[in-house]
SEKE-892201 format. One record per residue (C-alpha): x, y, z; residue number from 0; chain; residue in one letter. Coordinates in steps of 0.05 Angstrom, whole numbers. Example, Ala and Ser with C-alpha at 12.3 -4.5 7.8 and 13.67 -1.06 7.14 Angstrom:
! residues 2
     c1     c2     c3 pos unit code
    246    -90    156   0    A    A
    273    -21    143   1    A    S
//
This chain:
! residues 62
     c1     c2     c3 pos unit code
   -263     86    299   0    A    X
   -231    117    237   1    A    X
   -187     79    189   2    A    X
   -121    105    216   3    A    X
   -142     89    287   4    A    X
   -160     19    265   5    A    X
    -92     10    232   6    A    X
    -57     35    294   7    A    X
    -94    -14    338   8    A    X
    -79    -69    289   9    A    X
     -5    -50    291  10    A    X
     -3    -60    367  11    A    X
    -11   -134    352  12    A    X
     57   -134    317  13    A    X
    100   -121    378  14    A    X
    149   -179    384  15    A    X
    144   -220    447  16    A    X
    161   -291    467  17    A    X
    113   -338    431  18    A    X
     90   -282    385  19    A    X
     37   -301    334  20    A    X
     10   -246    289  21    A    X
    -65   -245    278  22    A    X
    -85   -266    207  23    A    X
   -117   -198    197  24    A    X
    -51   -163    211  25    A    X
    -15   -207    160  26    A    X
    -69   -196    108  27    A    X
    -68   -120    116  28    A    X
      9   -120    115  29    A    X
      7   -153     46  30    A    X
    -57   -123     16  31    A    X
    -48    -50     34  32    A    X
     18    -38     -3  33    A    X
     -8    -77    -63  34    A    X
    -72    -36    -64  35    A    X
    -35     30    -58  36    A    X
     13     10   -113  37    A    X
    -42    -11   -160  38    A    X
    -81     53   -146  39    A    X
    -20     96   -161  40    A    X
     -6     57   -225  41    A    X
    -76     68   -250  42    A    X
    -73    141   -231  43    A    X
     -8    151   -269  44    A    X
    -37    116   -329  45    A    X
    -97    163   -327  46    A    X
    -51    223   -323  47    A    X
    -12    197   -383  48    A    X
    -75    190   -424  49    A    X
   -103    257   -404  50    A    X
    -40    296   -420  51    A    X
    -15    253   -477  52    A    X
     53    239   -447  53    A    X
     90    174   -433  54    A    X
    124    175   -366  55    A    X
    182    129   -349  56    A    X
    204    111   -420  57    A    X
    277    122   -399  58    A    X
    294    174   -452  59    A    X
    365    202   -444  60    A    X
    374    276   -436  61    A    X
//
């Protein structure tokens, strides 16, 4: 099973129903995946800044 298929099957566990209890793995992935993607993008932007010698997001006015 590929990663996206695994995520899709994990998401089926999230359908609300009476007495719903999410699996711990679903809760962990729901928290860890956005954090991991955000950190990865932050490091990638920092690398781009160092390679090109620019500083993104300093808020300079036009």
